[in-house]
TORROVO-496184 format. One line per 8 residues: number of its first residue (from 0); for each residue x, y, z of C-alpha. Coordinates in nm, 3 decimals. Layout:
// TORROVO-496184
NUM	X:Y:Z; ...;
This chain:
// TORROVO-496184
0	1.041:1.530:0.651; 1.267:1.383:0.387; 1.639:1.361:0.464; 1.847:1.637:0.308; 2.212:1.603:0.218; 2.452:1.880:0.299; 2.625:2.067:0.018; 2.948:2.050:0.217;
8	3.251:1.835:0.145; 3.144:1.538:0.359; 2.950:1.338:0.108; 2.639:1.173:0.251; 2.637:1.378:0.571; 2.309:1.546:0.660; 2.249:1.830:0.899; 2.103:1.721:1.233;
16	1.733:1.784:1.282; 1.605:2.022:1.547; 1.505:1.720:1.755; 1.859:1.581:1.740; 2.016:1.917:1.814; 1.795:1.958:2.119; 1.884:1.609:2.239; 2.253:1.676:2.186;
24	2.229:2.001:2.382; 2.057:1.835:2.676; 2.299:1.544:2.682; 2.597:1.772:2.641; 2.487:1.973:2.943; 2.492:1.647:3.136; 2.844:1.573:3.019; 2.731:1.280:2.806;
32	2.838:1.178:2.458; 2.609:1.029:2.196; 2.838:0.926:1.910; 2.559:0.782:1.700; 2.339:1.089:1.727; 2.446:1.271:1.414; 2.493:0.974:1.187; 2.257:0.981:0.893;
40	1.942:0.773:0.901; 1.917:0.492:0.655; 1.709:0.605:0.360; 1.440:0.357:0.261; 1.504:0.254:-0.095; 1.224:0.359:-0.324; 1.053:0.574:-0.061; 0.790:0.800:-0.214;
48	0.776:1.095:0.022; 0.518:1.263:-0.201; 0.269:0.995:-0.087; 0.370:1.046:0.275; 0.585:0.733:0.300; 0.843:0.779:0.574; 0.750:1.142:0.638; 0.703:1.079:1.011;
56	0.979:0.990:1.253; 0.729:0.939:1.534; 0.358:0.892:1.594; 0.138:0.993:1.887; -0.180:0.784:1.895; -0.441:0.950:2.117; -0.684:0.671:2.201; -1.015:0.813:2.323;
64	-1.120:0.490:2.491; -1.494:0.433:2.509; -1.606:0.563:2.170; -1.657:0.940:2.122; -1.977:1.058:1.960; -1.909:1.170:1.604; -2.223:1.386:1.604; -2.110:1.580:1.912;
72	-1.745:1.627:1.811; -1.619:1.619:1.449; -1.934:1.552:1.244; -2.234:1.743:1.379; -2.562:1.745:1.189; -2.727:2.080:1.271; -3.012:2.024:1.025; -3.110:1.685:1.172;
80	-3.410:1.643:1.407; -3.346:1.723:1.774; -3.338:1.354:1.872; -3.042:1.313:1.631; -2.883:1.658:1.645; -2.852:1.675:2.021; -2.795:1.976:2.245; -2.475:2.127:2.106;
88	-2.434:2.409:1.859; -2.167:2.408:1.590; -1.886:2.655:1.521; -1.690:2.751:1.213; -1.330:2.644:1.178; -1.040:2.777:0.971; -1.132:2.518:0.707; -1.408:2.621:0.464;
96	-1.705:2.387:0.493; -1.589:2.227:0.818; -1.804:2.294:1.122; -1.743:2.108:1.446; -1.885:2.107:1.798; -1.893:2.429:1.995; -1.700:2.246:2.269; -1.389:2.215:2.050;
104	-1.313:2.589:2.017; -0.934:2.554:2.034; -0.931:2.274:1.778; -1.156:2.480:1.550; -0.869:2.727:1.534; -0.629:2.441:1.453; -0.827:2.297:1.162; -0.570:2.419:0.910;
112	-0.346:2.148:1.056; -0.611:1.876:1.074; -0.743:1.613:0.836; -1.083:1.504:0.966; -1.196:1.161:0.846; -1.575:1.134:0.870; -1.619:0.789:0.717; -1.458:0.544:0.957;
120	-1.658:0.223:0.965; -1.670:-0.139:1.080; -1.936:-0.374:1.219; -1.816:-0.464:1.571; -1.999:-0.292:1.863; -1.788:-0.447:2.142; -1.525:-0.241:2.326; -1.253:-0.502:2.377;
128	-1.232:-0.658:2.032; -1.254:-0.318:1.862; -0.977:-0.177:2.082; -0.764:-0.464:1.949; -0.861:-0.369:1.594; -0.771:-0.002:1.638; -0.444:-0.063:1.823; -0.318:-0.343:1.597;
136	-0.489:-0.283:1.262; -0.628:-0.640:1.268; -0.942:-0.823:1.371; -0.920:-0.961:1.722; -0.885:-1.340:1.760; -1.239:-1.326:1.903; -1.432:-1.053:1.718; -1.754:-0.897:1.850;
144	-1.655:-0.981:2.203; -1.624:-0.805:2.536; -1.546:-1.136:2.702; -1.209:-1.227:2.547; -0.914:-1.087:2.746; -0.558:-1.041:2.612; -0.383:-1.355:2.490; -0.046:-1.449:2.340;
152	-0.227:-1.500:2.010; -0.328:-1.135:1.979; -0.187:-0.934:1.694; 0.098:-0.710:1.809; 0.026:-0.351:1.901; 0.130:-0.105:1.630; 0.408:0.011:1.862; 0.534:-0.347:1.884;
160	0.547:-0.367:1.505; 0.746:-0.042:1.498; 0.978:-0.186:1.766; 1.034:-0.493:1.550; 1.088:-0.321:1.217; 1.218:0.024:1.309; 1.372:0.007:1.656; 1.531:0.310:1.817;
168	1.897:0.317:1.909; 2.015:0.362:2.264; 1.819:0.319:2.585; 1.503:0.511:2.494; 1.223:0.264:2.413; 1.071:0.250:2.066; 0.711:0.232:2.189; 0.550:0.371:2.504;
176	0.191:0.340:2.632; 0.042:0.558:2.908; -0.115:0.615:3.158; -0.265:0.266:3.203; -0.362:-0.056:3.029; -0.717:0.014:2.915; -0.993:-0.195:3.065; -1.369:-0.163:3.100;
184	-1.558:-0.244:3.421; -1.866:-0.360:3.226; -1.669:-0.594:2.999; -1.638:-0.953:3.125; -1.292:-0.977:2.967; -1.167:-0.676:3.162; -0.851:-0.553:2.989; -0.865:-0.501:2.615;
192	-0.650:-0.725:2.392; -0.403:-0.581:2.143; -0.205:-0.368:2.387; 0.111:-0.576:2.398; 0.357:-0.766:2.179; 0.110:-1.046:2.103; 0.262:-1.324:1.897; 0.586:-1.127:1.864;
200	0.652:-1.201:2.230; 0.684:-1.001:2.551; 1.016:-0.856:2.440; 0.815:-0.632:2.206; 0.561:-0.506:2.460; 0.541:-0.125:2.459; 0.705:0.029:2.764; 0.421:0.092:3.010;
208	0.393:0.419:3.203; 0.133:0.400:3.477; 0.003:0.687:3.685; -0.077:1.055:3.663; 0.202:1.281:3.531; 0.012:1.571:3.689; 0.052:1.422:4.038; 0.314:1.567:4.268;
216	0.617:1.339:4.285; 0.519:1.145:3.971; 0.787:0.893:3.877; 0.808:0.625:3.611; 0.862:0.278:3.753; 1.145:0.084:3.595; 1.379:0.378:3.537; 1.663:0.453:3.773;
224	1.877:0.224:3.981; 1.741:0.055:4.292; 1.834:0.214:4.623; 2.186:0.120:4.725; 2.290:0.011:4.374; 2.524:0.234:4.173; 2.618:0.195:3.807; 2.935:0.001:3.887;
232	2.746:-0.247:4.100; 2.482:-0.281:3.827; 2.760:-0.357:3.578; 2.890:-0.631:3.805; 2.541:-0.783:3.830; 2.503:-0.770:3.455; 2.836:-0.949:3.408; 2.727:-1.213:3.659;
240	2.402:-1.268:3.471; 2.596:-1.299:3.150; 2.813:-1.566:3.305; 2.515:-1.755:3.443; 2.344:-1.746:3.106; 2.644:-1.909:2.942; 2.724:-1.620:2.715; 2.364:-1.548:2.611;
248	2.332:-1.223:2.420; 2.235:-0.949:2.666; 2.248:-0.669:2.412; 1.877:-0.689:2.348; 1.930:-0.670:1.973; 1.826:-1.020:1.876; 1.475:-1.162:1.875; 1.386:-1.345:2.194;
256	1.725:-1.288:2.358; 1.720:-1.314:2.737; 1.343:-1.268:2.762; 1.361:-1.022:2.475; 1.548:-0.694:2.522; 1.628:-0.733:2.890; 1.971:-0.594:2.807; 1.812:-0.274:2.685;
264	1.602:-0.263:3.002; 1.925:-0.265:3.204; 2.064:0.010:2.982; 1.759:0.222:3.055; 1.818:0.190:3.430; 2.151:0.370:3.404; 2.066:0.606:3.118; 2.025:0.973:3.198;
272	1.876:1.017:2.851; 1.598:0.765:2.916; 1.518:0.898:3.261; 1.522:1.260:3.150; 1.274:1.201:2.868; 1.011:1.089:3.120; 1.062:1.374:3.368; 0.773:1.599:3.279;
280	0.843:1.821:3.581; 1.144:1.959:3.392; 0.903:2.152:3.171; 0.838:2.522:3.211; 0.531:2.559:3.436; 0.373:2.788:3.176; 0.391:2.510:2.916; 0.243:2.265:3.164;
288	-0.041:2.507:3.231; -0.103:2.543:2.858; -0.166:2.170:2.819; -0.393:2.168:3.123; -0.305:2.055:3.472; -0.490:1.726:3.436; -0.385:1.372:3.360; -0.474:1.385:2.989;
296	-0.301:1.715:2.922; 0.014:1.613:3.107; 0.022:1.276:2.927; 0.017:1.463:2.595; 0.300:1.686:2.716; 0.496:1.378:2.820; 0.426:1.231:2.477; 0.583:1.538:2.320;
304	0.892:1.493:2.537; 0.916:1.129:2.432; 0.897:1.189:2.057; 1.148:1.468:2.103; 1.378:1.208:2.262; 1.328:0.969:1.968; 1.048:0.734:2.078; 0.884:0.594:1.765;
312	0.522:0.548:1.876; 0.354:0.684:2.187; 0.000:0.574:2.275; -0.191:0.804:2.509; -0.497:0.617:2.633; -0.786:0.813:2.781; -0.730:0.761:3.150; -0.927:0.562:3.406;
320	-1.165:0.838:3.510; -1.393:0.604:3.705; -1.689:0.712:3.492; -1.677:0.486:3.186; -1.451:0.715:2.978; -1.609:0.824:2.643; -1.867:0.545:2.673; -2.156:0.785:2.722;
328	-2.458:0.557:2.737; -2.613:0.805:2.980; -2.587:1.180:3.038; -2.395:1.212:2.713; -2.411:1.589:2.680; -2.316:1.686:3.035; -2.030:1.436:3.034; -1.899:1.569:2.703;
336	-1.922:1.942:2.773; -1.808:1.929:3.137; -1.558:1.642:3.164; -1.443:1.499:2.833; -1.423:1.760:2.561; -1.253:2.051:2.744; -0.932:1.859:2.835; -0.933:1.683:2.496;
344	-0.967:2.015:2.314; -0.703:2.193:2.519; -0.452:1.910:2.523; -0.466:1.828:2.151; -0.455:2.196:2.047; -0.159:2.264:2.278; 0.024:1.958:2.147; -0.010:2.086:1.790;
352	0.117:2.432:1.882; 0.403:2.294:2.090; 0.523:2.051:1.824; 0.504:2.324:1.560; 0.700:2.571:1.774; 0.976:2.311:1.819; 0.994:2.220:1.450; 0.863:1.870:1.520;
360	0.512:1.878:1.376; 0.606:1.783:1.022; 0.789:1.475:1.147; 0.535:1.368:1.411; 0.206:1.207:1.307; -0.081:1.259:1.552; -0.391:1.038:1.534; -0.700:1.112:1.749;
368	-0.936:0.814:1.746; -1.175:0.597:1.942; -1.275:0.236:1.881; -1.615:0.335:1.738; -1.873:0.616:1.749; -2.216:0.665:1.906; -2.565:0.596:1.779; -2.734:0.881:1.591;
376	-3.059:0.853:1.783; -3.038:0.971:2.143; -3.173:0.739:2.413; -3.450:0.957:2.549; -3.472:0.791:2.892; -3.121:0.894:2.997; -2.994:1.137:2.730; -2.728:0.888:2.621;
384	-2.599:0.747:2.296; -2.532:0.376:2.241; -2.239:0.209:2.061; -2.223:0.271:1.686; -1.933:0.127:1.479; -2.092:0.181:1.138; -1.982:0.544:1.103; -1.754:0.762:1.314;
392	-1.476:1.017:1.288; -1.103:1.044:1.352; -0.860:1.334:1.312; -0.499:1.331:1.193; -0.229:1.598:1.188; 0.145:1.639:1.139; 0.380:1.386:0.984; 0.323:1.525:0.635;
400	-0.057:1.533:0.664; -0.211:1.805:0.447; -0.420:2.000:0.696; -0.745:2.181:0.635; -0.920:1.889:0.471; -1.217:1.659:0.521; -1.182:1.300:0.403; -1.491:1.098:0.329;
408	-1.841:1.191:0.431; -2.126:1.051:0.636; -2.494:1.043:0.546; -2.746:1.297:0.677; -2.750:1.148:1.027; -2.384:1.034:1.053; -2.513:0.679:1.057; -2.327:0.536:0.755;
416	-2.047:0.653:0.527; -2.176:0.835:0.220; -1.841:0.811:0.041; -1.485:0.686:0.088; -1.534:0.438:0.377; -1.224:0.385:0.592; -1.157:0.077:0.805; -0.940:0.048:1.117;
424	-0.702:-0.155:0.899; -0.671:0.142:0.665; -0.595:0.372:0.957; -0.327:0.133:1.083; -0.179:0.111:0.734; -0.165:0.491:0.720; 0.029:0.506:1.047; 0.279:0.244:0.931;
432	0.311:0.408:0.589; 0.385:0.748:0.743; 0.654:0.589:0.962; 0.824:0.438:0.658; 0.705:0.081:0.713; 0.542:-0.096:0.419; 0.210:-0.242:0.543; 0.264:-0.542:0.313;
440	0.579:-0.641:0.505; 0.577:-0.997:0.638; 0.708:-1.094:0.980; 0.752:-1.451:1.098; 0.574:-1.564:1.411; 0.713:-1.800:1.676; 0.667:-2.107:1.454; 0.808:-1.944:1.143;
448	0.488:-1.856:0.959; 0.516:-1.535:0.755; 0.234:-1.297:0.851; 0.157:-0.970:0.676; 0.164:-0.688:0.930; -0.134:-0.505:0.781; -0.393:-0.567:0.509; -0.540:-0.216:0.486;
456	-0.484:0.059:0.233; -0.291:0.365:0.348; -0.476:0.692:0.293; -0.200:0.846:0.085; -0.421:1.130:-0.040; -0.415:1.277:0.312; -0.052:1.372:0.274; 0.077:1.695:0.124;
């Protein structure tokens, strides 16, 4: 949402957004002051909000790790042969001409808010290197590989880029990832690359939230003072560290200072604002029920709390379910209809309603995506679908996205794009563009080389 100037006498002052007003109310009830809260945001010179540039203040990236089947979710082919079509029926949505799987009934009713892209494509069938490509918007250092683990040479996660170029103020982190660092038991490399600060350095790693927000007693490690240490004692320790470091900057505002942003980490320990944003148990139980009392639904609810608090980019990874996630090589249809699609449908639909009710949807971009899709032809021996990167679907909403639209198209079997192919680089460029970051921006690496943060083309026609 573009900044609006007040017609009052204070020239240049803008009215606080609903998000800021809510934050101020919560902090005020705690007896806290936030003097920077109502200061106007810097307006990006030359921003073209009509193309969606800078429309989003935050982004929630819902990473459906494993590769959801496009044919069984967003791009069914009811006229295809049974060995392509599969077992599911299709249902109408609120968007003329858009039919989706019968197991997304809540999202079918939300299609007026969704832009469904049916022409995502690339050529890499490996989980790890394609996770890097989705999460960073760049080819992995070792493409087509499930054997290459994370390395310092990885491209930075999109959240790390946002942390570098559009950091938040105060103790709340700019980028958060939950509920785990994705890994695949069948991949020799284990954890997927592209989930950290890469060549930007560890100081730009997204803040990691591990665990199940639906579990009783859930707490976020790294927030709150250690037992027996009060804020005064923490201040003394911080002063001691400052003295030991010989006056090194502990503010966390400079690149590479004190292991990069350690000062801000200390701020978070004593910040009621930071701790409160992560306390999902403060929510009304009815709202928690609406999202679903499961790890995915509660992670999406926590994501809403975080963007409400000002976090710039939240990544919600599909959790470690112990059953290979959306990687449905076998028993594809039972896994989808019983385990995967119901919580995904309920959580995403509830997130859209909740953000809209709070006046946050237009300033929060939501991206639902996997690293690739599934093969059109079903594996008859085990009713599974194999990896298929050549054509798959993603869905976007909020952040200025014009809902009720289909972008691109697949061929008759959802095997290849029929028009308007979209790469993972293009999707990354669209996220950065919506957040007001020019994808052509260059950032210097550790040895001073200027590197362009993204080489894709933002899908500006998706925006209202």
